[in-house]
N, C-alpha and C positions, 0 to 999 in steps of 0.2 A: 322565615318563610316568605316567599315572593307573593305579594298581594296585588300586583299590577293587573288591571283588567285585561281580559282576553279580547283581542280585536274581533269585531264582527265582520268577518271576511271569509270567503271560501277560496281554497286553493285548488279545487278540482278543475282540471282543464276543461274548457268550454266544450270540446268534442266528446267528453265523457259524461256530460250532464244529462243528456237525454236517456242514456242507458241506465243511469242511476235512478232517474225518476221512474223509469219502467220497472226497476227492481222494487222500489217502494210501492208502486201500484199493485204489483203482483203479491207482495207480502200483505198489504192492507186488504186485498180482496178476500183474505181469509179471516178478517176480524169477526169475533164472536158477538160483538155489539158495536153500534156506531161509535166513532171516536168522540171523546169528551174533551172539548177545548175550553179551557178556562184561562184567566189572566196569567200569562207567562208559562203555561204548561199545556201539554197535550197528553191525554191518557188513552192508551190503546189496550184492548184485550184480545190477545191472539191465542190460537190453539196451542196447547203444550208442545205439540209436534213441530211447531214453527220456531222453537227457541233457538236452535243452532243458526238458522237462517237470519233471524232477527238480530241476534248478537253480532253475527258477522257483518251484516249490512250496517247496523248502527255504529259499530267500531270503525268501519271504513268511512262512514259519514263524519264521525268525530275526528278522524285523521285530517280531513280537509276543512272541516268547520268545527274547530275546537271550542267554540262558544256554546255548542249544544251540550247539555248535561243529560245523560240517559241513565235511568235506573230500571232494573228488572226485578220482578218479584213473582214467584210461583203462587198461583191462587187455584182454588178448586176448579179443575178442568181446563186450566189455561195459564197463560203468561201475561202478567200486567207489565206494560212498558210505559214509563212516564218520561216524557221529553220536556225539558225546560230550557228557557233562554233568558239571557239578561235583558234588562230594559233597553229598548232600542232595536231589538231583534224580533219583536212580536210578529212583524209582517212575514218573516221567514218561517216562523212556526205556523202561521196561517197557511202559507203555501204548502207546507208538509201536511197539515190537516186536510187541505183541499185534495190531496191525492187519495184520501180514504173515501170509500163509498158514503154517500150522504144518508141521512135517516130515511129519506124517501126511497132511495135505492135499496136499503136494507129491509124496508117493509114490503117491497114487491117480490 
């Protein structure tokens, strides 16, 4: 089995990045609770109805950024998405987390 590390690099053309960020913002606007960011991981709770869109968007993201590991789990009333990155890619995970509404926005 190949154990070489996956390079921390994105192959999405620069002209498509803005649109991809908009897709994440739109998906994250439906979060059922604020994103939970911990060392190396980001946990999101989305409505169950967002599963197809979430799976599609994260699959496309993994195509261009294969260092992202994404897991999905159905939970009561929703879909839990856990995104993790290897050491050295935490800043990119912070950027993804920054696309989600903040706790202050969720409280208002």
